[in-house]
C-alpha positions in Angstrom: -20.8 -41.3 -20.5 -17.3 -40.4 -21.8 -18.5 -36.9 -22.7 -19.7 -36.5 -19.1 -16.3 -37.3 -17.8 -14.5 -35.0 -20.2 -17.0 -32.2 -19.4 -16.5 -32.7 -15.7 -12.7 -32.7 -16.0 -12.9 -29.5 -18.0 -15.0 -27.9 -15.2 -12.5 -29.0 -12.6 -9.6 -27.5 -14.5 -11.4 -24.2 -15.0 -12.2 -24.0 -11.3 -8.6 -24.7 -10.4 -7.5 -21.9 -12.9 -9.9 -19.4 -11.4 -8.8 -20.2 -7.8 -5.1 -19.9 -8.7 -5.8 -16.5 -10.4 -7.5 -15.3 -7.2 -4.4 -16.2 -5.1 -2.6 -12.9 -6.0 -2.7 -9.6 -4.2 -6.2 -8.1 -3.9 -7.2 -4.5 -3.5 -8.3 -5.1 0.1 -4.9 -6.7 0.9 -2.7 -3.9 -0.4 -2.2 -1.9 2.8 -1.4 -4.9 5.1 0.9 -6.4 2.4 2.7 -3.1 2.0 3.2 -2.7 5.8 4.5 -6.3 6.0 6.8 -6.3 3.0 8.3 -2.8 3.6 8.9 -3.2 7.3 7.2 0.2 7.8 10.5 2.0 8.4 10.6 5.8 8.4 11.3 7.2 4.8 14.8 8.3 4.2 14.1 9.6 0.7 11.5 11.7 -1.1 10.1 10.3 -4.4 7.5 13.0 -5.0 7.5 14.2 -8.6 7.5 13.2 -12.2 9.1 9.9 -13.1 9.6 7.9 -16.3 11.0 4.5 -17.5 14.8 4.8 -17.3 15.4 1.9 -19.7 12.8 2.4 -22.5 12.0 5.6 -24.3 8.8 6.7 -22.5 7.4 8.2 -25.7 6.9 4.7 -27.2 4.2 2.2 -26.4 6.8 -0.1 -24.7 8.0 0.0 -21.1 6.4 1.7 -18.1 5.9 5.2 -19.6 5.7 8.4 -17.6 3.9 9.3 -14.4 3.6 11.3 -11.2 4.1 10.1 -7.6 2.9 12.0 -4.6 4.4 11.2 -1.2 2.9 11.9 2.2 5.3 10.7 4.9 5.9 7.1 3.8 2.8 6.7 1.7 2.8 7.0 -2.1 -0.1 7.6 -4.5 0.0 8.4 -8.2 0.3 6.8 -11.7 2.9 5.4 -14.0 1.9 4.9 -17.6 -1.5 3.3 -17.7 -1.4 2.1 -14.1 -2.6 3.7 -10.8 0.1 3.3 -8.2 0.0 3.1 -4.5 3.0 2.3 -2.3 5.3 3.0 0.6 8.8 4.4 1.1 10.7 2.6 3.8 14.2 3.8 4.4 15.8 4.1 0.9 13.5 1.5 -0.6 10.2 2.0 -2.5 7.5 -0.6 -2.6 4.8 0.0 -5.3 1.6 -1.7 -6.3 0.4 -1.2 -9.9 -3.4 -1.3 -10.4 -5.7 -1.0 -13.4 -9.5 -1.2 -13.3 -9.4 -2.0 -9.6 -7.2 -5.1 -10.1 -3.6 -5.5 -9.0 -1.3 -6.4 -11.9 2.3 -5.9 -10.5 4.3 -5.0 -7.5 7.8 -3.5 -7.4 10.7 -3.1 -5.0 13.0 -0.3 -6.0 16.0 1.4 -4.2 17.4 4.8 -4.7 21.1 4.3 -4.9 21.7 7.6 -6.7 19.6 10.7 -6.6 16.8 10.7 -9.1 17.2 7.0 -10.1 15.1 4.1 -8.7 16.4 0.6 -9.6 15.1 -2.8 -8.6 12.6 -5.4 -9.8 8.9 -5.7 -10.6 6.9 -8.8 -9.8 3.6 -10.4 -10.9 0.7 -9.9 -8.4 0.9 -13.5 -7.1 4.6 -13.3 -6.2 3.8 -11.9 -2.7 7.3 -12.7 -1.3 8.8 -10.8 -4.3 11.1 -13.7 -5.2 11.0 -13.8 -9.0 11.5 -10.3 -10.2 12.3 -8.7 -13.5 14.5 -5.6 -13.8 12.8 -2.1 -13.5 14.2 1.4 -13.4 12.5 4.8 -13.1 14.3 8.1 -13.4 13.1 11.4 -12.1 12.4 14.2 -14.6 12.5 17.9 -14.0 
């Protein structure tokens, strides 16, 4: 009988863990979330081009690495390091979603305060309000 209760408790904990993991941003929710979080303002900057991590040598296995962003009006598509990236430019701010294997891993809110340098924070996929960020910087190359 005791084993039954332990096994049942374990199943409940596993189900709760799976539900909490599913609470993050999903692929289907990216466009509505980007529209909401960015305010959908007209872009004031152009971020098209090659970018790399501004804080960590992009030739090492650490940091974000290098990538390319393409911008069409306010929409962004591309890749940074091992992640596919989609996002929006809204005013001077850039909102990015980092995906791998069809799953969302991170989001970012960056601002261009000086030409060719985006600074701000990145967030785990379940921080939809972008409240608990960690520093991130990307610099334009070429």
